[in-house]
C-alpha positions as CSV (number, residue, x, y, z in Angstrom):
1,M,-176.2,102.9,32.4
2,S,-176.2,99.4,31.6
3,Q,-178.6,99.8,28.9
4,L,-176.1,102.6,27.1
5,R,-173.0,100.3,27.8
6,E,-175.1,97.2,25.7
7,D,-175.8,99.8,23.0
8,L,-172.3,101.0,22.8
9,R,-171.2,97.3,22.7
10,G,-173.4,96.7,19.8
11,D,-172.7,99.6,18.1
12,L,-168.8,98.8,18.1
13,A,-169.7,94.9,17.3
14,H,-171.2,96.4,14.2
15,L,-168.7,98.8,13.6
16,A,-165.7,96.1,13.5
17,A,-167.8,93.8,11.1
18,R,-167.9,96.9,8.9
19,L,-164.4,97.8,9.3
20,D,-163.2,94.2,8.5
21,Q,-164.5,94.7,4.6
22,V,-162.9,97.8,4.5
23,V,-159.5,97.7,2.3
24,T,-156.6,100.4,2.2
25,H,-156.2,103.0,-0.5
26,D,-153.2,101.3,-1.5
27,V,-154.7,97.5,-1.9
28,Y,-157.8,99.3,-3.9
29,Q,-155.2,101.5,-6.3
30,A,-153.5,97.9,-7.0
31,D,-156.9,96.3,-7.5
32,Q,-157.7,99.8,-10.1
33,R,-154.7,98.8,-11.9
34,A,-155.0,95.2,-12.8
35,T,-158.6,96.3,-13.6
36,L,-157.4,98.6,-16.1
37,Q,-154.8,96.1,-17.5
38,R,-157.3,93.3,-18.1
39,I,-159.9,96.0,-19.9
40,D,-156.9,97.2,-22.1
41,Q,-155.8,93.8,-22.4
42,L,-159.1,93.0,-23.6
43,E,-159.4,96.0,-25.7
44,T,-156.7,95.0,-27.9
45,S,-157.6,91.5,-28.0
46,L,-161.0,92.7,-29.3
47,T,-159.3,94.9,-31.8
48,T,-157.3,91.8,-33.1
49,L,-160.3,90.0,-33.4
50,R,-162.2,92.8,-35.5
51,T,-159.0,92.8,-37.9
52,E,-158.8,89.6,-38.6
53,H,-162.3,89.1,-38.8
54,E,-162.6,92.1,-41.7
55,Q,-159.5,90.4,-43.7
56,Y,-161.6,87.1,-43.6
57,T,-164.4,88.7,-44.8
58,E,-162.3,90.5,-47.4
59,R,-161.0,86.7,-48.2
60,V,-164.2,85.4,-48.3
61,D,-165.6,88.1,-50.9
62,R,-162.7,88.0,-53.1
63,Q,-163.3,84.2,-53.4
64,R,-166.8,84.8,-53.8
65,R,-165.9,87.0,-56.9
66,E,-163.3,84.3,-58.5
67,D,-165.9,81.5,-58.1
68,A,-168.0,83.7,-60.3
69,A,-166.0,84.4,-62.8
70,H,-164.7,80.7,-62.8
71,A,-168.2,79.8,-63.0
72,A,-169.1,82.0,-66.4
73,A,-165.6,81.0,-67.8
74,T,-167.2,77.3,-67.6
75,R,-170.2,78.1,-69.0
76,R,-168.6,80.1,-72.0
77,L,-166.4,76.9,-72.2
78,V,-169.3,74.3,-72.5
79,I,-171.3,76.6,-75.2
80,S,-168.0,76.6,-77.3
81,A,-166.9,73.1,-77.0
82,F,-170.1,71.4,-77.1
83,I,-173.2,73.3,-78.1
84,A,-171.6,75.4,-80.9
85,P,-170.1,72.0,-82.4
86,L,-173.6,70.5,-82.2
87,I,-175.4,73.5,-83.8
88,M,-172.9,73.1,-86.7
89,L,-173.3,69.9,-86.9
90,L,-177.1,70.4,-87.5
91,L,-176.6,73.1,-89.6
92,Q,-174.2,71.1,-92.0
93,L,-177.0,68.2,-91.7
94,W,-179.8,70.3,-93.0
95,L,-177.6,71.8,-95.4
96,A,-176.8,68.5,-96.5
97,S,-180.3,67.1,-96.7
98,R,-181.7,70.2,-98.8
99,G,-178.5,70.0,-101.2
100,T,-179.4,66.5,-102.0
101,S,-183.0,66.6,-102.8
102,P,-184.2,66.0,-106.2
103,P,-185.0,68.8,-108.5
């Protein structure tokens, strides 16, 4: 009989320890609602970040295209402003040297 009482006391102590870890249904639902709110906020933040990233990528692509167009314009300017007059000068010098030589 005393062994049965000791077993029962041990089982009751174990059960009491487990009951200390149990929460009510209301507390559980409140925790679940808070978790869902945090998830919704994270989804909203992620959507915002994704949109900002796409806009940034578009701006970078546009800037690269503009830079490439600017570099092409600069090359054309260099050719037209420096190389073409130099070629014309050399051509005139060559023609002048051929025209002044004795027959």
